[in-house]
N, C-alpha and C positions, 0 to 999 in steps of 0.2 A: 430822552425818557419826556419828552415836550409834550409829543402828542395826549402821554396823559394827565398831565398837569390841566390839556389846555382843555380837557374833556374831564374833568372828576365829578361833573353831574352823571354822566353816562358812566363811567367807573363804579362811581358811588349806587348807582341803582343795581348794578349787576352785583356787585360784593353782597348788600342787601337780601337780594332776592337768594343769594345762594346763603346767608345765615338765615334766613327765614325759612328754603327748605329744609337744611339740616334741620334745625332747631326741631319743628314737626315733624320729621321725619326719626327722627333718634327718639321723640318721644313715645312715638307711637312702637316703630322695634320694640323699645324696651317693654311695653306691658305685655306685645303680641305675644313679643320675642319668652318670657317670664311664663307665659300662658301654655305656649306650646310645649315647654319645658316642663312643664308641671303636667302636659299630657303626657310627655315620653317616660315620664316614671310613675305611673299612675300607676295603681294594681292590678287594675281594670286591663286586658289584653287587647279588648276592641275600643279601650280611647290611647291605650298607644300605638296601636296600629292606625288611629285616624292621625295621631300626631307625625309620626312616624314617614303617612305617605304623604303629606304637607309638608316636611321640610325634603325629603328626597324630591319630591317632583318640584317645588319652585324653587330650591336651590342649585337646580341642576338646568333648569330654566334660562337664558340671557335674561339679562336686565332691562336691552332693548323690546325683546319682544313683550317680557309684560307693560314694558310702560307703553304700547302699542297697545296692546291690547285694554291698559286703563283707559286709554286715551279714545280710541276709535269704539272699540266692544264697549264699553257702559253703555255710552249716549246711545249704541243698539238696544242695550238691553233696557232702556230707559232708568237710566239710574242717575240723577241730577241732584245737585246740590244748591243751586244758586244759577243766578240771570243773569249773573257776570259774567261774561266766557272767562276774563281772565284769570278769576280766583277759581271756576268752574277746574280749567287745568293745570291749576297750581294742587287744589284739590286730589286732581287724579295725579300728579306724579309724586304726589305725598303718599297718597294709593298704594304706586307703584313700587318705593324704593321701601318704604311700612311691609308690606306682601314680601319683598324677598332679602330685605337686611335682617327681618326677622326669624327669618332660618338657619339667620348665624348668628344670632343673637342667645337663639334657641340652645346650638351648640357650646355656645361657649358656657351657657350658664350650666348646664350641664354636664359637660367637664367638669364644672367645678364641685359641681353637686358627689360626683364622685368620690371626689378626693377625700370628700368624710366617712370616715371608716362606719359600713354597718353597725357596726354595734353601736353607735349615735341612734338612728333611726328604731332600730329593735326594742332598744333599752325605752325610749319614746313610748312604743307602742306597747311596750310591757306596762305601763303605770297607765293605759286606754286612753293614749292619746289619738285623734282620728289624724288621718292624712294628711288633711290643711295645716294641723296643727303642728305634728312632724315634721314638716315642709318648712315652715314661717316660725317658727317658735326652734326650729332643734339644726334643721339641715343648712340652710339659705342661710343666717346667721353666719354657719362656719366654713360655708360657701364664697362668700364675698372677698375672702384674700383670695381669693387663686382666679377668681373670675374677673376683675377689676383688670388685670392688663389686656385679655383676651378681648373684652370689649372694648379696648380703647384701640387694637389693633381694629377690629371692627367697622368702629365708628371712622373713623379716618377713612377707612376704603369706604362709606358711603359719604364724605364728601367730599371725595374726587368724584363718586357716582353720579352726586349729584348736576354733574356736568350735563349728562343723559338729558335731562329734562329742559334742556335748552331746544332739543327738538317737536318738544311739546306746546311749545309757545308759551314755554314759558321764561320771563328775563331775569338772568344769571350771569353767574361769567363771561360763560364762553360765549350767549347770544350778544353782551356787551363786546368781545373781542371781536366776534364777526361785523359790529356796526361798525364798529373802530377802522374795522382791517379796510373795509368798503368805502369810508369817508376820505379816510389816510391809507393809499396804497404806498405812498412810497417808506411809511414807517410801520412796518409788518413787525421788524426785528421787536423794536423798542413796545409796541403794545403784548407781541408776546411777551416779552422780560415781565410786565407787569400786571399782565395777567397770573405771568407764573408769580412772583413773586406776592400776590393776593391771595394763590393755591399752598403756598408755602405758609405765609401770617397763618392762614387756618388754621391748618395743621397743625401748626408750633402750638395755638393758644389751646387748641384740643388734647395733647401731647400736654400742656403744662396741668391742664385741668387732671387726666388721668392722673400724672405722676403725683397730682394731691391725694387723691383720692386712695389710688394707691398706699401711700405712708400714711392716713390717717385709718387705713384698712387695717391694716400692718400692729397699726401702736390700738389701735381699737381694743 
């Protein structure tokens, strides 16, 4: 493992790059996924159809293809965010992760909504609450207990999916691994073990946070 110790700066940059991608993509996925879940349970058939179409289309498309579209297709469509190339590619990678992961977040939230007895929503509508308030005040608070565990699995999967961003000029753990192997061809096993340990550590941290949230939801 001496190669990791001797290249802690490269290893640290890769670890930080993965963490940044994960945190931004988590925030975006939770927001978009919640919105998609709302669309999928909306009273309007057209709105439900739109939400379902997006989820089915994107969820069944390989993440690699979505990443390629964001990195190569968005510039062709003149959709840019900054003049800094490294920041631009990071934003494209985050957009791809959000677009893909939000579909699974949506399904996790929708499954939680389905655990709430229908009578709860009907009673809320009976007293005159609009759809938005029925969801935010009655349904979603009760669905939280069932939503946290599957959401944790989705986020852990996304953490590992950040590795695909290395193909889009993003420096993260896989990029660091490639660079270290190129410079230290005689220490491939050590580099692979070090990168694996980093992913295991990150997954353990996410799992611990999810477990805390799950306990808090149960006791709430």
